[in-house]
C-alpha distance (Angstrom), angle and dihedral (degrees) to the residues before:
residue distance angle dihedral
M1 . . .
F2 3.72 . .
Q3 3.72 93.1 .
I4 3.87 91.2 55.0
V5 3.74 89.9 52.2
E6 3.77 90.3 50.9
V7 3.69 94.8 51.8
I8 3.81 91.6 46.9
H9 3.78 90.4 52.1
L10 3.75 90.1 48.4
I11 3.77 94.4 54.1
W12 3.89 89.8 44.8
R13 3.83 91.7 48.9
Q14 3.89 94.0 48.8
S15 3.80 92.4 43.4
S16 3.80 91.6 55.9
I17 3.81 104.6 45.4
D18 3.78 119.8 125.5
I19 3.83 112.6 -116.2
F20 3.75 137.4 170.4
F21 3.86 135.0 -179.7
I22 3.75 111.4 -136.4
D23 3.78 110.1 -151.8
W24 3.88 111.3 -155.8
E25 3.82 95.2 -175.2
R26 3.73 111.1 118.9
P27 3.88 124.4 -157.1
R28 3.85 110.8 -94.7
A29 3.84 129.8 -150.7
C30 3.78 111.8 -100.5
S31 3.82 110.5 -171.1
S32 3.76 95.4 170.2
M33 3.77 89.1 55.9
A34 3.82 85.6 48.6
Q35 3.63 94.2 55.7
S36 3.83 96.8 44.7
R37 3.80 89.7 50.7
S38 3.76 95.6 43.9
Q39 3.73 90.0 64.4
L40 3.76 87.5 63.0
T41 3.79 103.0 35.4
S42 3.88 102.4 17.4
T43 3.85 84.8 -153.1
V44 3.85 101.0 87.4
S45 3.82 115.3 101.0
D46 3.78 126.7 -148.6
N47 3.76 94.2 -104.6
L48 3.87 92.8 63.4
E49 3.75 111.6 148.9
Q50 3.83 122.0 -133.5
P51 3.76 112.5 -128.5
V52 3.73 117.1 -113.3
S53 3.76 114.2 -109.1
I54 3.83 118.8 -116.9
W55 3.73 91.6 -160.8
R56 3.85 93.2 88.7
T57 3.84 90.1 56.3
Y58 3.79 89.3 47.8
F59 3.88 90.1 50.7
V60 3.87 93.8 49.9
A61 3.80 89.9 46.2
N62 3.78 91.3 52.4
E63 3.80 91.2 48.4
W64 3.85 89.8 49.7
N65 3.82 88.4 47.4
E66 3.80 89.8 54.6
I67 3.85 98.2 47.6
Q68 3.81 93.7 49.1
T69 3.81 89.4 89.8
T70 3.67 99.6 33.0
R71 3.79 115.6 123.1
K72 3.73 139.7 -165.4
T73 3.64 94.2 -114.4
S74 3.78 137.8 30.4
L75 3.74 111.5 -111.2
F76 3.86 90.5 -166.2
F77 3.80 92.3 56.9
Q78 3.83 89.3 42.7
L79 3.83 94.4 56.1
V80 3.76 97.6 38.6
L81 3.80 93.2 51.4
T82 3.76 92.4 44.7
V83 3.78 93.6 51.7
F84 3.83 89.6 44.6
V85 3.85 90.2 54.5
L86 3.74 95.9 43.6
K87 3.80 102.4 38.9
V88 3.84 106.8 21.1
I89 3.85 99.6 37.1
G90 3.66 87.5 35.3
V91 3.93 102.5 -128.1
E92 3.87 89.0 142.2
H93 3.84 84.6 76.0
W94 3.80 91.8 64.7
A95 3.81 83.3 82.8
V96 3.81 92.2 69.7
A97 3.75 111.9 117.9
D98 3.73 91.6 -114.9
P99 3.94 131.7 113.4
E100 3.72 91.5 -129.9
V101 3.78 124.7 74.7
H102 3.80 113.2 -114.7
T103 3.88 133.6 -169.0
A104 3.84 91.0 -176.1
P105 3.82 130.9 39.3
P106 3.75 110.3 -88.8
E107 3.76 114.3 -116.4
Y108 3.76 93.9 -129.8
M109 3.94 92.4 52.7
E110 3.72 133.3 61.0
D111 3.71 127.2 -133.6
S112 3.82 89.6 -112.5
S113 3.78 88.6 67.3
A114 3.80 90.7 71.4
S115 3.74 109.7 107.6
P116 3.84 115.9 -121.5
I117 3.68 92.5 -142.6
C118 3.79 93.8 50.1
R119 3.83 90.1 43.3
F120 3.87 88.2 52.6
A121 3.80 91.1 47.9
V122 3.71 94.7 49.0
G123 3.71 92.5 48.1
V124 3.79 94.0 48.9
M125 3.78 91.1 46.1
T126 3.79 92.0 51.8
Y127 3.82 95.3 45.5
L128 3.87 93.3 48.4
I129 3.88 95.1 47.0
I130 3.78 89.3 51.3
Y131 3.72 93.6 46.0
L132 3.77 94.6 47.7
L133 3.96 91.6 48.1
Q134 3.81 87.9 49.7
R135 3.81 91.5 50.6
L136 3.76 92.0 49.7
F137 3.77 91.0 48.5
M138 3.88 91.6 50.7
V139 3.79 92.4 48.0
L140 3.79 101.6 40.7
V141 3.76 100.4 33.8
Y142 3.85 119.2 7.5
E143 3.78 100.6 44.9
R144 3.81 95.2 35.6
Y145 3.87 99.8 47.2
I146 3.80 107.9 13.8
K147 3.83 115.8 30.0
N148 3.73 137.5 -20.1
S149 3.75 107.6 -176.4
I150 3.74 96.3 -168.4
Q151 3.79 95.4 52.6
D152 3.75 89.7 41.2
F153 3.73 89.2 58.9
V154 3.74 92.3 53.8
D155 3.85 90.4 51.5
I156 3.82 90.6 49.4
C157 3.79 89.8 55.5
S158 3.84 89.3 52.7
L159 3.78 91.2 49.7
A160 3.81 93.1 46.1
N161 3.94 94.6 45.4
I162 3.73 88.7 -124.5
S163 3.92 126.7 133.5
V164 3.84 122.0 -161.4
F165 3.82 118.3 -137.2
I166 3.79 111.8 -165.3
L167 3.64 127.7 -178.1
A168 3.87 110.5 -168.6
L169 3.96 94.0 174.1
E170 3.63 134.9 16.3
N171 3.87 98.1 -76.1
Y172 3.74 100.9 2.3
G173 3.80 131.4 79.7
F174 3.68 146.5 115.0
Y175 3.77 138.3 -84.2
I176 3.78 130.8 -149.6
H177 3.91 109.6 -165.1
G178 3.83 105.6 -147.2
R179 3.81 99.3 162.6
S180 3.76 105.8 141.2
A181 3.81 115.3 -117.5
H182 3.81 87.5 -137.0
G183 3.76 95.9 58.4
F184 3.88 94.6 -120.2
A185 3.69 141.1 45.6
D186 3.87 105.3 174.7
T187 3.71 94.6 102.1
D188 3.85 147.9 99.7
M189 3.88 129.0 -66.2
Q190 3.76 93.1 -103.8
T191 3.76 93.5 57.4
I192 3.81 92.2 44.9
M193 3.75 89.9 54.2
R194 3.80 92.7 49.6
Q195 3.74 90.9 50.6
L196 3.81 91.7 51.7
Q197 3.98 87.4 49.4
R198 3.76 89.4 52.3
E199 3.75 93.2 52.2
E200 3.73 91.6 49.4
E201 3.84 89.8 51.1
D202 3.79 89.9 45.5
L203 3.76 89.6 -123.5
C204 3.90 96.5 137.0
G205 3.80 139.1 44.2
H206 3.69 123.6 -69.7
R207 3.89 129.2 -93.3
G208 3.89 95.0 -122.0
L209 3.69 127.4 109.2
L210 3.78 91.2 -123.8
P211 3.84 117.1 59.5
G212 3.77 113.7 -94.5
T213 3.71 94.3 15.2
D214 3.93 137.5 104.4
Q215 3.90 95.3 -151.6
Q216 3.74 105.4 128.9
T217 3.63 105.8 155.2
F218 3.90 125.0 68.9
Q219 3.74 144.6 171.1
M220 3.75 109.5 -134.6
A221 3.81 140.6 -162.6
I222 3.86 110.7 -164.1
P223 3.92 130.1 -160.3
L224 3.68 121.9 -106.4
Q225 3.75 93.0 -110.5
L226 3.74 92.9 62.3
R227 3.82 91.1 49.3
S228 3.82 90.3 49.2
Y229 3.74 90.4 53.6
Y230 3.77 94.2 46.2
Q231 3.90 90.0 53.4
K232 3.87 89.3 45.8
V233 3.82 92.3 57.2
M234 3.77 92.9 42.3
A235 3.85 94.8 46.6
P236 3.97 96.3 85.6
I237 3.83 88.9 43.4
N238 3.83 90.5 54.0
S239 3.75 90.7 50.1
I240 3.69 92.6 52.8
T241 3.75 91.6 48.1
L242 3.74 92.5 50.9
S243 3.85 92.2 49.7
T244 3.82 88.6 51.7
K245 3.83 91.9 49.8
R246 3.79 90.5 53.7
M247 3.77 90.9 48.1
S248 3.85 91.9 49.4
V249 3.80 85.8 62.9
A250 3.83 101.3 43.6
G251 3.86 104.7 10.8
P252 3.83 135.2 69.9
A253 3.70 122.4 -104.2
A254 3.83 92.5 -110.5
L255 3.79 90.8 58.8
R256 3.89 91.8 51.9
S257 3.76 89.4 50.1
K258 3.82 90.6 49.7
V259 3.90 91.0 51.1
L260 3.83 89.4 50.8
S261 3.83 93.6 46.7
A262 3.85 90.3 49.0
N263 3.85 90.9 55.0
M264 3.75 99.1 40.5
D265 3.69 94.2 107.0
R266 3.73 89.2 53.3
I267 3.85 90.4 51.9
I268 3.75 94.9 49.5
Q269 3.86 92.4 45.6
A270 3.77 90.4 50.7
Y271 3.90 89.9 50.6
H272 3.78 91.9 52.1
N273 3.74 95.3 45.3
M274 3.84 89.8 49.5
N275 3.72 92.6 47.9
K276 3.92 94.1 49.0
F277 3.83 92.8 45.0
L278 3.80 95.6 49.8
A279 3.90 91.9 42.5
A280 3.75 89.6 51.7
Y281 3.82 93.3 46.8
L282 3.85 90.2 52.4
E283 3.86 91.4 47.2
H284 3.85 92.1 52.8
A285 3.84 86.5 -118.1
L286 3.89 95.2 132.8
K287 3.80 118.9 92.1
D288 3.72 98.3 -150.2
L289 3.88 99.9 30.5
D290 3.73 125.0 61.9
Y291 3.76 143.7 139.5
D292 3.73 145.9 -150.0
V293 3.72 129.5 -136.9
R294 3.81 118.0 -141.3
E295 3.72 142.6 141.3
K296 3.78 123.2 -101.4
T297 3.83 118.5 -107.2
F298 3.76 120.2 -109.9
V299 3.77 93.5 -101.2
E300 3.87 92.4 47.0
S301 3.81 89.5 50.8
L302 3.75 94.1 46.5
L303 3.92 94.5 48.5
D304 3.90 94.4 32.2
I305 3.76 91.2 -128.3
E306 3.84 137.7 116.5
F307 3.67 124.2 -128.8
T308 4.00 98.3 -170.6
E309 3.70 116.2 98.7
I310 3.82 111.9 -130.8
F311 3.87 115.0 -137.6
D312 3.73 120.2 140.4
K313 3.84 98.5 -14.2
G314 3.88 126.2 58.5
I315 3.64 125.4 -145.4
L316 3.82 132.7 -137.2
Y317 3.78 113.8 -157.0
T318 3.88 117.1 -156.9
D319 3.79 112.1 -125.3
T320 3.74 142.9 -171.2
G321 3.78 94.1 -83.4
H322 3.83 101.1 -90.2
S323 3.86 111.9 45.2
F324 3.74 87.2 130.3
D325 3.67 91.6 73.3
N326 3.75 85.5 82.2
V327 3.79 86.0 88.5
L328 3.73 90.0 50.2
F329 3.79 133.8 70.5
Y330 3.86 87.9 -113.1
G331 3.87 92.1 67.8
N332 3.73 92.7 48.2
E333 3.77 99.2 54.1
F334 3.81 95.2 130.1
T335 3.86 93.8 55.5
L336 3.87 90.5 47.5
A337 3.70 95.5 43.7
T338 3.78 94.7 50.0
F339 3.92 87.9 48.0
D340 3.78 89.6 54.1
I341 3.92 95.6 47.8
F342 3.84 94.5 43.7
L343 3.87 89.9 49.7
F344 3.77 93.8 43.9
F345 3.81 92.9 51.8
F346 3.84 94.3 40.3
I347 3.89 90.0 57.2
E348 3.79 91.3 43.1
M349 3.84 93.3 51.9
L350 3.86 89.2 49.4
F351 3.90 97.4 48.2
H352 3.75 102.8 17.1
D353 3.75 92.6 -131.0
F354 3.84 126.1 117.3
L355 3.78 91.7 -163.9
L356 3.66 95.4 54.3
A357 3.74 90.4 46.1
A358 3.79 91.2 53.8
V359 3.83 93.9 48.9
I360 3.86 92.3 49.7
T361 3.84 91.6 44.7
A362 3.79 91.7 51.6
F363 3.82 90.1 46.5
F364 3.75 93.1 54.3
A365 3.76 94.1 41.8
K366 3.85 90.0 53.6
M367 3.80 90.9 49.6
L368 3.75 89.4 52.9
V369 3.89 90.5 52.4
I370 3.84 90.6 47.5
I371 3.85 91.6 51.9
H372 3.74 92.2 46.9
R373 3.75 94.7 47.7
V374 3.83 92.9 50.3
G375 3.83 94.4 45.6
G376 3.85 91.3 41.1
R377 3.68 93.5 48.1
H378 3.80 93.5 49.0
N379 3.84 91.5 46.3
L380 3.79 91.7 46.9
A381 3.84 92.5 54.0
R382 3.87 92.3 46.6
K383 3.70 99.2 44.3
T384 3.84 96.9 42.0
L385 3.77 94.6 41.9
I386 3.72 89.4 -124.4
D387 3.82 120.6 142.9
E388 3.75 108.0 -106.8
R389 3.76 91.4 -138.9
F390 3.88 90.9 72.7
L391 3.78 92.2 54.6
V392 3.82 106.4 97.1
């Protein structure tokens, strides 16, 4: 029961975080565009600035939306292999009250002779061994040589010139520094490939927040003034969202769309204000708001707490490279794995069928993923001021 409450609270907490994508891209002069347009309008000057594309932000947002429910292990593989070992190979028959080891029911003994305690012990042993082997494979082989979704997301942020600002609590959160070492990312394929080549050859700056470093991920404690400004910018957006929710119950879809269209300018202005403010804060460009970057002490790291009081100056703590996965399924593997194993063996003890237990466990796990994706998708669109229609 407590495990169910913990998982529900986990999904609710992760589906209500404050998150914003900071776009570091700046408009660039495009004289060739100016010349081509001036032939039609005769009013465009040579210093015309090319608008910054929003598609990079949409791309990063969709990548974040995808990794929200990524886990460190595959539950489908776990359940299939567990059932295969127990039912097909016949390891479940080890629970028979007989001195000899059996992989098939003995002719001289009935299935009812299997000890419930032994059956539970054999099932748990099999499940845990498969889980541990899978974790070792993921850590030592898959994530190191094939694909690491969390590290790939950090790399994508750098390629897109987008940073991610996350507030999991009132004044505590995580920061992913995605500012491009090349200064821009809104360009063609050839330029992107050249940028990657320059990074491989160490011919450009580093990706890290601090000069000469590669540290891109941080835990952060922010001052109250920053949180107050954040809420001030989001206040009109929250009122628009609340009005839209009320209309979704009592009003037609056309009326809701009309309300959103009427407030489009406010939403866009709020997006630009938030982007400029957070970018200025991270660049130490605000007079009354600043931050320091430091490492946690041994005791702080051991207990996962911060002893420093935050007043007018925030603190960014360097981490192991993926502390932000705390707001993803990936960083809560223990909670989800214990829920899976408790549910699996609860069903098995009720019906005495490993296959049925696997099917029901997979069903509930899938339902949790769907609920998280729906809630996380809606929260992502609302907090980042991105139209939900662009989230795949």
